[in-house]
C-alpha positions as CSV (number, residue, x, y, z in Angstrom):
1,M,-5.6,36.3,-49.2
2,S,-6.0,37.3,-45.6
3,Q,-3.6,36.2,-43.0
4,L,-4.1,35.3,-39.4
5,P,-2.9,37.9,-37.0
6,D,0.3,37.0,-35.2
7,C,-1.5,36.5,-31.9
8,D,-3.8,33.9,-33.4
9,V,-0.8,32.1,-35.0
10,K,0.8,31.8,-31.6
11,K,-2.5,30.3,-30.2
12,C,-2.5,27.8,-33.0
13,R,0.9,26.6,-32.0
14,G,-0.5,25.4,-28.6
15,R,0.8,25.9,-25.1
16,P,3.3,23.7,-23.3
17,K,1.8,20.9,-21.4
18,V,1.3,21.5,-17.7
19,F,3.0,18.9,-15.5
20,N,0.3,16.9,-13.7
21,R,2.0,15.7,-10.5
22,E,-0.8,13.3,-9.4
23,A,-1.0,11.6,-12.8
24,A,2.7,11.2,-12.9
25,L,2.8,9.7,-9.4
26,D,0.1,7.3,-10.3
27,K,2.1,6.0,-13.3
28,A,5.3,5.9,-11.3
29,L,3.6,4.0,-8.5
30,I,2.5,1.3,-10.9
31,L,6.0,1.0,-12.3
32,F,7.7,0.7,-8.9
33,W,4.9,-1.6,-7.7
34,T,5.4,-3.9,-10.7
35,H,9.2,-3.9,-11.2
36,G,10.5,-2.8,-7.8
37,Y,12.8,0.2,-7.0
38,E,15.9,-1.1,-8.8
39,G,14.0,-2.7,-11.6
40,T,12.6,0.7,-12.6
41,S,14.9,3.0,-14.5
42,L,14.7,6.7,-15.0
43,A,14.1,6.0,-18.7
44,D,11.1,3.9,-17.7
45,L,9.7,6.7,-15.5
46,V,10.2,9.3,-18.3
47,A,8.4,7.1,-20.8
48,A,5.5,6.2,-18.5
49,T,4.9,9.7,-17.1
50,G,5.5,11.6,-20.3
51,A,7.6,14.1,-18.4
52,K,11.1,14.9,-19.3
53,A,13.9,14.0,-16.9
54,P,14.6,17.7,-15.9
55,T,10.9,18.1,-15.0
56,L,11.0,15.0,-12.8
57,Y,14.2,16.1,-11.2
58,A,12.8,19.6,-10.6
59,E,9.7,18.1,-8.9
60,F,11.2,15.1,-7.0
61,V,15.0,15.9,-6.9
62,N,16.0,12.3,-7.8
63,K,14.7,8.8,-8.3
64,E,14.6,8.1,-4.5
65,G,12.5,11.3,-4.0
66,L,10.1,10.1,-6.7
67,F,9.8,6.7,-5.1
68,R,9.1,8.3,-1.7
69,A,6.3,10.4,-3.3
70,A,4.9,7.3,-5.0
71,M,4.9,5.4,-1.7
72,E,3.0,8.3,0.0
73,R,0.6,8.2,-3.0
74,Y,0.0,4.5,-2.3
75,I,-0.7,5.2,1.4
76,E,-3.1,8.0,0.4
77,K,-5.0,5.8,-2.1
78,F,-5.1,2.4,-0.4
79,S,-4.4,2.6,3.3
80,A,-7.5,4.6,4.3
81,Y,-9.7,2.1,2.4
82,R,-8.0,-0.9,4.1
83,E,-8.0,0.6,7.6
84,A,-11.6,1.8,7.6
85,A,-12.9,-1.2,9.5
86,L,-10.2,-0.8,12.2
87,N,-11.3,2.8,12.7
88,D,-15.0,1.9,13.0
89,D,-15.6,1.8,16.8
90,K,-19.1,0.4,16.2
91,L,-17.7,-2.8,14.9
92,P,-16.8,-5.6,17.4
93,V,-13.2,-6.5,17.4
94,D,-13.6,-9.7,15.3
95,K,-15.7,-8.0,12.6
96,A,-13.2,-5.1,12.5
97,I,-10.3,-7.5,11.9
98,E,-12.2,-9.5,9.4
99,G,-13.2,-6.3,7.5
100,Y,-9.6,-5.1,7.5
101,F,-8.4,-8.4,6.1
102,R,-11.2,-8.7,3.5
103,A,-10.4,-5.2,2.3
104,T,-6.8,-6.1,2.1
105,A,-7.5,-9.2,0.1
106,A,-9.6,-7.1,-2.3
107,C,-6.7,-4.6,-2.7
108,F,-4.1,-7.3,-3.2
109,T,-6.1,-9.0,-6.0
110,D,-7.6,-5.9,-7.7
111,R,-7.0,-6.3,-11.4
112,N,-6.7,-2.5,-11.9
113,S,-3.4,-2.5,-10.0
114,P,-0.4,-4.8,-9.6
115,S,-1.0,-7.8,-7.3
116,G,0.1,-7.8,-3.7
117,C,1.3,-5.1,-1.3
118,F,3.4,-2.2,-2.7
119,F,5.7,-2.2,0.4
120,I,6.3,-5.9,0.3
121,C,6.7,-6.2,-3.5
122,T,9.2,-3.4,-3.6
123,S,11.2,-4.7,-0.6
124,T,12.7,-7.6,-2.5
125,A,16.0,-7.6,-4.5
126,L,17.4,-4.4,-3.0
127,S,21.1,-4.0,-3.1
128,A,23.4,-2.5,-0.5
129,S,23.4,0.8,-2.4
130,S,19.6,1.1,-1.8
131,S,19.9,1.0,2.0
132,E,17.8,4.2,2.5
133,I,15.0,2.7,0.4
134,A,15.2,-0.5,2.4
135,T,15.0,1.5,5.7
136,M,12.0,3.5,4.3
137,L,10.1,0.3,3.5
138,Q,11.0,-1.4,6.8
139,Q,9.5,1.6,8.6
140,Q,6.3,1.1,6.6
141,H,6.2,-2.6,7.6
142,Q,6.7,-1.5,11.3
143,S,4.0,1.1,10.9
144,Q,1.5,-1.5,9.7
145,E,2.3,-3.7,12.7
146,M,2.0,-0.7,15.0
147,T,-1.4,0.1,13.6
148,L,-2.6,-3.4,14.4
149,R,-1.0,-3.2,17.9
150,G,-2.7,0.1,18.6
151,F,-6.0,-1.3,17.5
152,L,-5.7,-4.5,19.6
153,T,-4.6,-2.5,22.7
154,A,-7.6,-0.2,22.5
155,R,-9.9,-3.2,22.1
156,R,-8.4,-5.0,25.0
157,Q,-9.1,-1.9,27.1
158,R,-12.7,-2.3,26.0
159,H,-12.6,-5.9,27.3
160,E,-13.0,-7.3,23.8
161,L,-9.8,-9.3,24.2
162,A,-8.7,-11.4,27.2
163,P,-6.3,-9.5,29.5
164,T,-3.8,-12.3,29.1
165,V,-3.5,-11.9,25.3
166,N,0.0,-11.0,24.2
167,I,-0.7,-8.0,22.0
168,D,2.8,-7.8,20.6
169,A,2.8,-11.4,19.5
170,L,-0.7,-11.2,18.1
171,S,0.1,-8.0,16.1
172,R,3.3,-9.6,14.7
173,Y,1.3,-12.7,13.7
174,L,-1.3,-10.7,11.9
175,A,1.3,-8.6,10.1
176,C,3.0,-11.8,9.0
177,M,-0.3,-13.1,7.7
178,L,-0.7,-9.9,5.6
179,Q,2.8,-10.4,4.2
180,G,2.0,-14.0,3.3
181,M,-1.2,-12.9,1.6
182,S,0.7,-10.4,-0.5
183,V,3.2,-13.1,-1.6
184,R,0.3,-15.4,-2.6
185,A,-1.4,-12.7,-4.5
186,R,1.8,-11.9,-6.3
187,E,2.0,-15.5,-7.3
188,G,-1.5,-15.4,-8.8
189,A,-3.8,-16.3,-5.9
190,S,-7.4,-15.2,-6.5
191,R,-9.6,-13.1,-4.1
192,E,-11.3,-16.4,-3.2
193,D,-8.0,-18.0,-2.3
194,L,-7.2,-15.2,0.1
195,D,-10.7,-15.2,1.5
196,S,-10.3,-18.8,2.4
197,I,-7.1,-17.9,4.4
198,I,-9.1,-15.2,6.2
199,D,-11.9,-17.8,6.9
200,T,-9.3,-19.9,8.7
201,L,-8.0,-16.8,10.6
202,M,-11.5,-16.0,11.9
203,A,-12.1,-19.6,12.9
204,M,-9.0,-19.4,15.0
205,W,-9.8,-15.9,16.4
206,P,-11.4,-17.0,19.7
207,T,-8.3,-19.1,20.4
208,L,-5.9,-16.3,19.4
209,T,-7.6,-13.8,21.6
210,G,-8.2,-16.0,24.6
211,L,-12.0,-15.6,24.4
212,C,-12.6,-19.3,24.2
213,Q,-10.9,-19.8,27.6
214,Q,-13.1,-17.1,29.1
215,K,-16.2,-19.0,28.0
216,V,-15.1,-22.3,29.6
């Protein structure tokens, strides 16, 4: 009976699996998004990603490093989609804001991912030992508000907002609306529920931006 050469036997044994960083991050992202930073254990991450603990440590150093990478993955996958309307100079200010909020509502209620905003969902129930994670998430909240502030400032310079509008207050108000939408989505609100909130926002937009006073 003939035998396989040694080299063929080695091939039959198979090669070690190559670590897929993006696939691992996508799975870690879902875990953190669903259960929060402290509610997700290393054992959970190992089971979800299929990678051994030494592999995760070699790639991300520690759990905090993996969370940071997952957060960056969230920004990469979802922020560009949500902010596309804000970056479209062809859209008037009201349509750009509406497009941004509608895209956000779609993201928050997408059945292919956990409900709500990753930053807001993972900000809850952090202990004092997770102060660096809390600071990291707070910076992301501030970044979101700064994005809105920068957009509104640019549009006021184009005379699409009344010169008397308080940009800081308006950007804080809009950021708070986004946080509220995230909480509602987490509690089970549908896309239609969030869209009705956006309908109210757009009905109030002339008052919020001082445009109704200019028309009087």
